N, C-alpha and C positions, 0 to 999 in steps of 0.2 A: 142876426142868426146866432144860434146858441153855440158857444164854444164847448165842444165835447172832449175835454182833456181827460179822457178816461183811460183805464188800464187796457192793455191789449186783450184780444179775445181769448188768448190762452194764458195760462199762469206761468209757463216757462219762458224766460227771456233769453233770446239769442244774444242781443247786444244791450248793454247797460252803460250809458255815459253819465258821469257825475261831475258837475261843476267844471266843465271842459272849457279851457281857454287856449287860444293860439294867436300869436302875433307874427307879422312879417316885417322885415326891415325894408323901408322905402326911403331911399336917400339917407338923411341923417336922423331919422326917427323911426319908431316902431308903430305899426298900425294894427290894432286888434282886428282879427278876422272872425274868430269864434269867441263868443262871450257867454261864459257861465251856462253852458248847455247841459241840462240834465234830462235824460230821455231813456225810455225802455222800448225795445222792439221785440215783440213776442214771436215765438216759433209759429210758422205758418201764416204770418201776416203779409199782406201786400201793401207796402208803405210807399207813398210818393212824397218826395221832398221838393217843394215848390217855392220859387222866389226869384227875384230879379237877378241879373248877372252881377257877379262880384259880391254877393251877400254871404258867401262862405260855404255853399253847398258841396262843391268838390273837395274843399279842404276838410269838411266834416267826414265825407266818405273815406278820404285818405287816412284820416286820423283813426277811425274805427277799424280800418284794415291793417293798421300797424305800419303805414308808410310815412306818416307825418307825425312827428313827436309833438305832443301838446306842451304848452308852458305850465299848465296846471290842470288838476283833475285826473281822472283815470277812466280807462275803458275796460270793461269786463266782457269777454267774448266767450260764451258758453261756460261761464263761471271762472274763466282765466283772466288774470290781470295782464294783458298783453304787453304793457309797457314796463313790466318788471322782467320781461324776457329779452334775450338778445336777438339780433336780426335774423339769425338762422332759425331760431325757434318760431319767430313770427312768420317766417317764410313757410315753415312746415304747416302752421295753422292755416295759412292762405291756400296752399295747394291741396290741403286735405278737406277744408270746410267752407271755402269761399269761392264762388264762381264770379269772375269779373268780366264785365262788358263795358268797353270804352266807346265814346262817341267817335273819336278818331281811331281807326283800326290799326293795330300793331301786329305785325307778323314776322316770322323768320323767313326772309325773302327766298332763301335757298331751298325751302321745303315746300312741298305741295300741300293742298288743303288737308288731305288725310293725315299727313305727317305733322302738320301744325296742330291739329286737334289731338292726335295721339301723343303729342309731347307731354301733356299733363299726365297721361298714363305712365309714360316712361319715368317722369319725376316721382311718381308714386311707387316705382319699383317694378312695374309690370314688364314682362319681356315684350319684344317688338310685336310678335304675333298677337298676343292678348291685347296690347294697347291699341293696335290698329283695328282689331275686331270690335272693341268697345267704341272706338271712334266712329266706325261705320254705323253702329247703333244710334249714336247721338246725332250723326248727320241725317239719319233716317227720320228722327223726330222733327227736324227742321226742314225736311224735304230737300236735302242738298247732296244726296249720295251720288247723283250724276255729275257733280263737280269735284269729286274726290281727288282726281289726278290733275286738276288745274292748279296753277299758282294763284294764291288769294288775290294778288294785285291785278290779275287778269279779269276779275269779276266785278260786277256792279256793287255799289254801296249797300244796297239791300241784301244782296247775296252774301257779302262779307259780314254784314251784321248778324245774319242768321247763322253763319259759320262760327262767328264769335260766340253766339249763344250756345251752339253745340259744344264748343271748347269749354265754356263755363260749366257745363253739366258733367264733364268727364269724371270728376271726383265724387259725384253724387253729393254736392255741397249742402250744408245746412242753410246757407243764405246766398242769394245771388245779388250782387251789387252792380247796378247798371247806371252809368253816368251818361245821361242823355242818349240812350241807345237809338232813339228815333230822330235825333237832331238833324241828321243829314239825309233822311229818307223821305220819299214821297208818301202821300196819304195811304196808298194801298200797301206798300211795304211796311210802313209804320204800324198799321193795324195788324199785319201778319205777326210782327214781333210781339205786339201787345197781347194778342190772343194766345200766343205760345206761353208768354209769361203768366197770363191768367190761369192757364191750364196747370202750369207748374205750381202755382200758389194753391190751387184746389187740391193738388196732389201732396201738399204738406210742405212745400218749399217756402222759405221766407224770402220775400222780394223787397229790396230797398232800391228805389229808382229815382233819379233826378230827372226832371222834365220841365220844359217851359210851356207845354201844351195842356191847357185845362181840359181839353176834350178827353184826355186819358183818365180823368178823375173817376169815371164810372168803373174802371178796372180795379181800383184800389179799395182797401179796407179803411185806410187812414190817409189823410193828407197833412203833412207838416209844413206850415207856412213859415218861411224864413225871411228875415229882413235885418240888415245891419249886423249880421253875425249871431243873431239869436233866433231861437224857435219861438215865434210870436203866437202861433195858434196850432193846436193839435186837434184836428177835426175828424171824427168818424164819419165815413161816407156811407150814405144809404140811398136807395132808389128815390126816396122822397126829397132829400136835400141836395142831391148832386146838381140838379138844374139850377137851383138858387145859388149854389157855390160858383158855378161857371158865370152866371149873370153878374153877381157882385164883383167878381175878380175882373171881368171885362170892363165893367163900368169904372171902377177906381180901385185898383189892387192895394195901393198904399193905405187908403182910408180903411179898407177892409182889414188889412193886416194890423194896422195901428190900433184898432179898437180893442180896448181891454174889457174885462168882464163888466165893469161898472162905468164904461164909457170914458175912462181916464187914461192918460198916457202913462206908460210904465216908467218908473224912476230910473235914471241912469245908474249903471253899476261901474264902480272903479275897477279898472283892469289891473291884474298883478304885473309885476316886473317881468319882462320877456326873458325867456331862457334860451341861451345859445347852446343848442344841443348838438353834440358830436355823435354820429352814428356809432353804436356799440357793436363791434364785430366780435365773433367768438374768439376766445383765447386760443392762440396757437399751441402746438405740441412742443415738447422739449426738443431742443436742437438736434440731439443725436437720434432720437426717435423719428423726427421729421426727415432727417437725412436717410435713414434706413428705409423708411416708407417710400421716399422719392426714388431711391435706387431700385427698390422692388418694382415700382411702377414703370420705370424706364426699362428694366430688364424684361418684365412681362410684355410690355409694349413691343420691344425689339423682337422678342421671340415670336410673338403673334404675327408681326409683320413678315418674319421669315416664313412662317407657316402660310401666310397669305400668298407669298411668292411661290412657295414650293408645292402647295396644294390647290389653292383656288385658281390661280392663273392657268396651270396646265389643265385643270378640270374644265375651266371655261372654254379653253381652246378646243379640247377634245369634244366637248358638248356641241360647239358650233360646227365643227368639221365632220364628226362621225356619229355622235350619239345624241341627236337632237331631243329625244324624248326621255333621256335618262336622268335629267335634273342633276347632273354631276356637280355643277358649280354651287347649286343650292345645298347639296349634301356636304360639300367641302366647307362652305360658309358656316353651316350649322355646327359642324365638328369643331371648326376654329373658334367659334363663339363659345362653345361649351368648354373648350380647353382654356380659353382666355378667362372666362368667369371662374373656372376652378382655380386657376393660378392666382387670380386677383383676390379670391377669398371673399367671404361674406363680410359685410360692413357691421361694425359693432354698433350697438345702440338699438333702440326700439323703432326708430323712424326709417322707413324705406327710402331709397334714393335711386337716381338714374345710374345705370352701370356705365363704366368707362367705355365699353364698346359702343353703346348708343351715343355717348358724347363724341366719340371718334367719328361716328357716321354723320353727326351734325356738322362737325368741323370739316370733314371731307366734302360734304355737300356745299358748304360755303366756299371752299377752295375751288370746287368745280364750277361754282357760279361765276367766278372771276378767272376763267381759264387762261387767258393771255398773261395776266399778271402773275398767276400761280406758276405757269410754265417758265416765265422769265426768272422768277425767284428761284425755282427749283434748279434751273440750268445754271444760275449764278452760283448756287451752293455746289452743284455738281461739278462745275469747272474747277472750283477751289479744291474740292475733295479729289477730283480726277488728277489734278496736278500733284497732290500729295501721294496718291496711289501710284501714279506713274514714276515719281522719283523714288519712292520706297521700293517699287518693283524692280527698278534698275539696280538699286543697292543689293537686293536679294539675288537678282539674276547674275550680276557681276561677281558677287561673292561665291555663288554656287559654281560659276564658270571657273573662277580662279582656284578655288579649293579643289574642284574636280581635276583641274590640270596638275595641281601640286601633288595630290596623293589619291591613290585608290585605297580601298578598305584594308588590303593586305599591308600597305605601307604604314598604316596607322599603328601597327604593332611592331615597328622597326625602330631601333635605336642605334645611332652611330657613336662609336667610342673612339676618342682621340686623346693623345697625350696633351697635357696642358701646355700651351705655348709659353716658353721661358722657364719651364720647370725641368729639373734634372730627372724626374721620374719618367721612365720609358715604358712603353707597352711591349713588354717582353713576353717570352713564352710562359713564364710563371703566371703573370697576370692574365694572359690569354686563357690559360687553363682554369684559373679561378672564375673568370667570367663565364666560361662555357659550362661550368658545373653549377652555376647558381640556379636556385629554384625558379621555375617558370620560364627558363631560357630554352627554347626549342632547338635553335641552331645558331652557329656563329660563322661568319665569313670574313676571314682576314684579308687585309690589303696592304701592299707595300708600294709606295710611289717612288719612282726614280726619274730624275731629270735625264732626258734622252734627246739625242740628235738623230733625226730621221733623214736618210739619204734615199733619193729615188731619181735615177738617171742624172740629170744635171741640177736637180732641185734638192734642197735640204731645208729643214726647219727644226726648231727646238720645241719639244713637247714634254708633257708629263706622261710617262708610261706607268700603268697600274698593273702590278703583279697580283693576280687573283686566281681563284679556282674558277672553272668554267661556269659553275652554277651562280656565281656572283652576278654575272650579267643578267641572268634571268630574275634573280631575287631583287636586284636593284632596279628592275623594270626598264633596263635599257632596251630600246626597240631595235631589233636587227632588221634592217630594210633590204639588205642584199647579202647573199651567202648564208653562212651558218656560224655556229659557235666554234671556238678553237678546241683542239684536242690537247689535254694537259701534258701528254707524253711526246708531243711533236713541237717542232719549231714553227708554231702557228700563232697568228695574232688577229685581233679584231680592232678595226680602226674607226675613228669617229669622223663625221662629216666635216667638223671644224678643221681637222688635219688635212683632209682632202682638198678643202677650199684653199688652204694656204699653198699646198703643193700643186694646185690647179689640175687635179685628177678627177675623172668621172667615177662615180660610185660603182657603176656596173662594170667598167673596164678594169678596176683595180683588183677585183676578186680573182685569186689565183696568181697574182703577180707577187714578186719578192721585193722587200724593202730592207735596206741596211740600217741597223740600229747601233748606236754607240751610247752605252749607259754611263752616266756620271753619278755614281752612288753617293749617298750621304749616310753616315753612321752616327748615331747619337753619342757613341762612345769615342768618336774620333772627330777631328776637324773636317770641315767640308773639303772634299777634294776638288780643286779647280779644274775647269774644263781643259786647260792647257796641259796640266799635269796628267790628267786622265788620258789624253790623246798620246802624250809622250810616254806614258807608263804602261801598266799591266793591261789596261782596257782599250788600248789603241786600235785593236782589230775590230772591225765591224762584224756584227753577227747578222746573218741574213734570216729573215722570217717570211713565211708565206702568208699573205693576207687571205683569210678564209671568210671574213664577214665584215659588214659595215653597219655601225649603229647610227641612229638618227641624231645623236648629240652633236649639235653645231655650235653650242655656246662657248666651247673652248677646245683647243687641239689636244686630243687624248688618244692613247693606245692601250688596249688590254692585252697582256701576255701572261704565260703560265707563272704562278707564284714561286714554283720550285726553282725557276731560273733566277728569280730575284734573290732567293736565299743563297744561291751558288755564287752570287756576287760578293758575299761576305757581309750582307746586311743582317744584323742580329736582332732587330726589333721591327714591330709592325707600325705602319703609319696610321692605320685605322682598322677597327673591327666592326662589322655590321652585325648587330644582334637581333635575332627574331624571337619575339616573346609569344607565349601561348595566350589564348583569349581570356583566361581566368586570372592572370597575374596583374597586379597593380603596377602599371608602368612607372608611375612616379616613385614608388618604393624601390623598385629594381634599379632605377636610375640613381637613386641615392646610394644604394649599396655599391654600385660600380664607381661612383664618384668618390666613395670612401677609400678606394684603392689609389687615389691620386689622379684619376682620369677625369676628362670632361665628356659630357654626353650631349648629343643633339638628336632631335627627332623631327620628322615632318610635321608632327603635332605642334611644335613650336612655331613653325611658319604658319600653319593653319590658324593657330591662336592669334598670331599677329595680324593675319589677314582678317579674321573675324572681328578683332578689336578695331581695325581700321574701318571696316565696313559698318561696324556698330556706330562709330562716331560719324561716319559719312551719312548713315541713315538719319541720325539725329540732326545733322546739318541740313539734309534734304527736307526732313520733316519741318524744321523751322521755316525754311523757305516756303514750303507748301502751306504752313500754318498762316503765314502772312497773307497768302492769296485767299485762304479760307476765311480769314478775319474780315477781309473786304466783302466776301459773300455774306458773312454773318451780319455785317452792318446793313447790307441790303435787305436781309431777312427781317431785322429789327424794324427797318423803315416800313416794310410791307405790313408787318403785324401792327405797327402803330397806326398806319392808315386804315387797316382793317378795323381796328378798335373804334376809330372815329366814325367810320361808316356804319358800324353796328351799335353805336351808342344807344339808339332807341331800342334795338333788340335786347341789349343788356338790361335796360329798364323794364322791358316786357318780361324777360326771364325772371328777374328778381321779383317783380310784382305778382307773377303767377305762382311763385314758390320755389324757385331755384336757389339753393343754399350757396354760401360763399365758396365752399370747397368745390362745388360743382361748376360754378362760374369760372373759378381759377383753372380747373382741369380742362374746361372747354377751350380756353385760349392756349393753354400749355400743349394740349393735344394737337391743336392746329399747327403750332410751331414744330412739334415733334414729327408730324406728318411731312411737313415741308423738308425738314432735316433728313428724315429717312429716305424719302424719294430722291432728295438731292444726293444722299450717300450712295444709293443704288446706282443712279445715273453716273455719279463720279467714279465709282468702282469700275463700271462698264467702260467709261471713257478712258480711265487709266489703263485698263487691260487692253483696250483697242490701240491706244497710242504705243504701248509696249510691244504689242504684236506687230504693228507696222514697222517699228524701229528694228525689231528682230529680223523681220523679212528683208529690210533694206541691207542691214549689215551681213546677214547670211548670204544675200545675193552676191556681195563682194567676196565673201569668204569662199563660197562654192565656185565662183568664177576663177579663183586662184588655186583650186584643187583642195580647198578645205571642206569642212562639213557644216551642217546647219547649226547655228549658234543661238541658243535661247538666252538672251540677255535680259529678259524681263520675266520675273516670276512673282506671282501673287499667291502666297500661301492662304489656305482656308482660314487659319486663325487671324491673318491680317484682314481679310474681308470682314469677318465677324467683328474684330476689334474696331475697324473703321466705322462700320455701321452702328455699333454700340456707342462709340464716342460721338458720332454724328447726332444720334438721338439724344444723348446726354447734353450736348451743346444746344440742341433744339429745346430741351427742357429748360436749361438755364436762360436761353434767349427769351423763352415765353414767360418767364417769371415777371418781368417788368410790365408788359401789357396786361397780364392776368391780375397783378396787384392793383393796377389802375382800374380795371373793370370791377374788382371786388369792392373797391372803396367808393365807387360811384353811388350816388343817391338814386334810387329807382325813379323817383319823380323827376329829378333834374335830368336824368337820362331820357325819360319819355318826352320831356319838353324840348330836347336838343334838336336843333335844326341844322 
């Protein structure tokens, strides 16, 4: 038979290989698989690559598709030297111009038939609606639209092969590369696939197919016969010679292939030294730029997930319960996607790519494929975050409770002025006047304390009596629980619960009763008068006062009486002045002015600051404890993602081979990690709030049973919820970096061969 090593039927070449060599390491030596292959494949040709197993057919296909790096020679695809490009550029060429059909079918198991086919459209930058519409068109060509909602692995080999063919047509490719597409099919299904390929070739598609079946020669324009890594014969197929081709091959294929033009064996060719090729990945961005982009991605993702909870979930519930025909969830979903895409911004560069939302949908579908494992992982993260949320909510709740008990808003503008302990400077009338006339001072309330002995019937006790104006009790927020305030012009007093407890008197029965008081005054200008001298001297007579009110102060035994009576005892200085400031004055500045007079100042704000500092450190400590629990959950998440990567190794190979770029592969796994972290964060916040509510109920039950009020000891501020979810997603991002980098560095072919 004549060897027709002629030029293709068209002058434009889709694939040109020149002096192509490829070796593989086997044991301690290298075995050449491709040997000096020079070949042109023209546009619109149907070319069959035929030869025995192991002769290098699949390796040749992988080399011209940019999946297997040659040791020597080059490949030009549509005029481009593909091995001078990086892996992402070659991936873009494959997804845009090459349709791939494998003998062993590879699918994304979590996606149905329509979604698997539409994936190519998504990689090309189409929105979901357009990609799925195009996928239905391609499924119609192969007569598989009725299987659109099935999972590919639920179908027969023949049906899967036709779906694979539909997927290969999604990009309207220049060439379809089919590696034994009928190898696992029966005769009927095999012929269906071949007829479709033939029609595509007639429509102008270039077909390069590997097969072991000579019966398919009649579909081809050329047959390339391969043996021992070389193209031995390049035969143009005609109606006249196809029968003879089949007969000669069936009789003795090796004799047929080994025949040279002059009946001589071809001389052996020396192989070049093999090249250990390291896959060239695209160069990464500058560190700072990469960090900014990552933070933007995390922020946009978190915000979009918030919208999902706030818009989509309520819309879905309303739709199911009340508005079945309103498509509320679909509208909400469409709005969220538009907002997400707007926030994410358009990708720079001329090549379209799959958007992050669609990558998220793929990641979510995989998580839902493994519901039990995903639920356990999410709950593990949720328990860790819930523990953190619960502990922090206790910190905020207790702080709010304590600070609320310490001061009301009016008290925040009050300053207590006292003489410095051990100082000779006294708080006399002159300093009192200076303080009362300072800018920003609304009012001043003086106080004189006097050591006093209280007598009632057979009981007596030593207390501190405070000489004050009646409004001091109101301003200092002493709560009168029985009776009323005293009259400054009468012998009336208000007594504290602490004093009544010592005297063993009931609060209700004491109002209207008289108490005998003996004052033991102290003057800053004189020595302290001893109790014995006072009793024996000028103040030995008891003064009777009528109790007109009882205050709730039980912390110490106290009595309030008119300040004018304290001055009549000969006390020439004040023990304390309570200063009220207006809202516009700077408290710190006013306190400094007062302290310049030799006084010391205190405010409830000092206590509040101390409490806040205490709880700030307490929250840090609680957060550390919670972080330990969360770290354990994160380790579980890392384990889940690593197992997931191993399970999806073949899927990674498929995604890379059909054109997914490194950044997209990385985002796919990072998004999966972030989804786990976000839903773990949501469940954790809900668990933490639930635990806090339960604890508040229990403690409030004890409080209310003893006459108290409801106590909210667990508070979760909105900013804390947002912060926890953002940090959760950020940790999910970081956690996903390791499996994503492993996925990026995988060789597509090694991944496809993984078992």
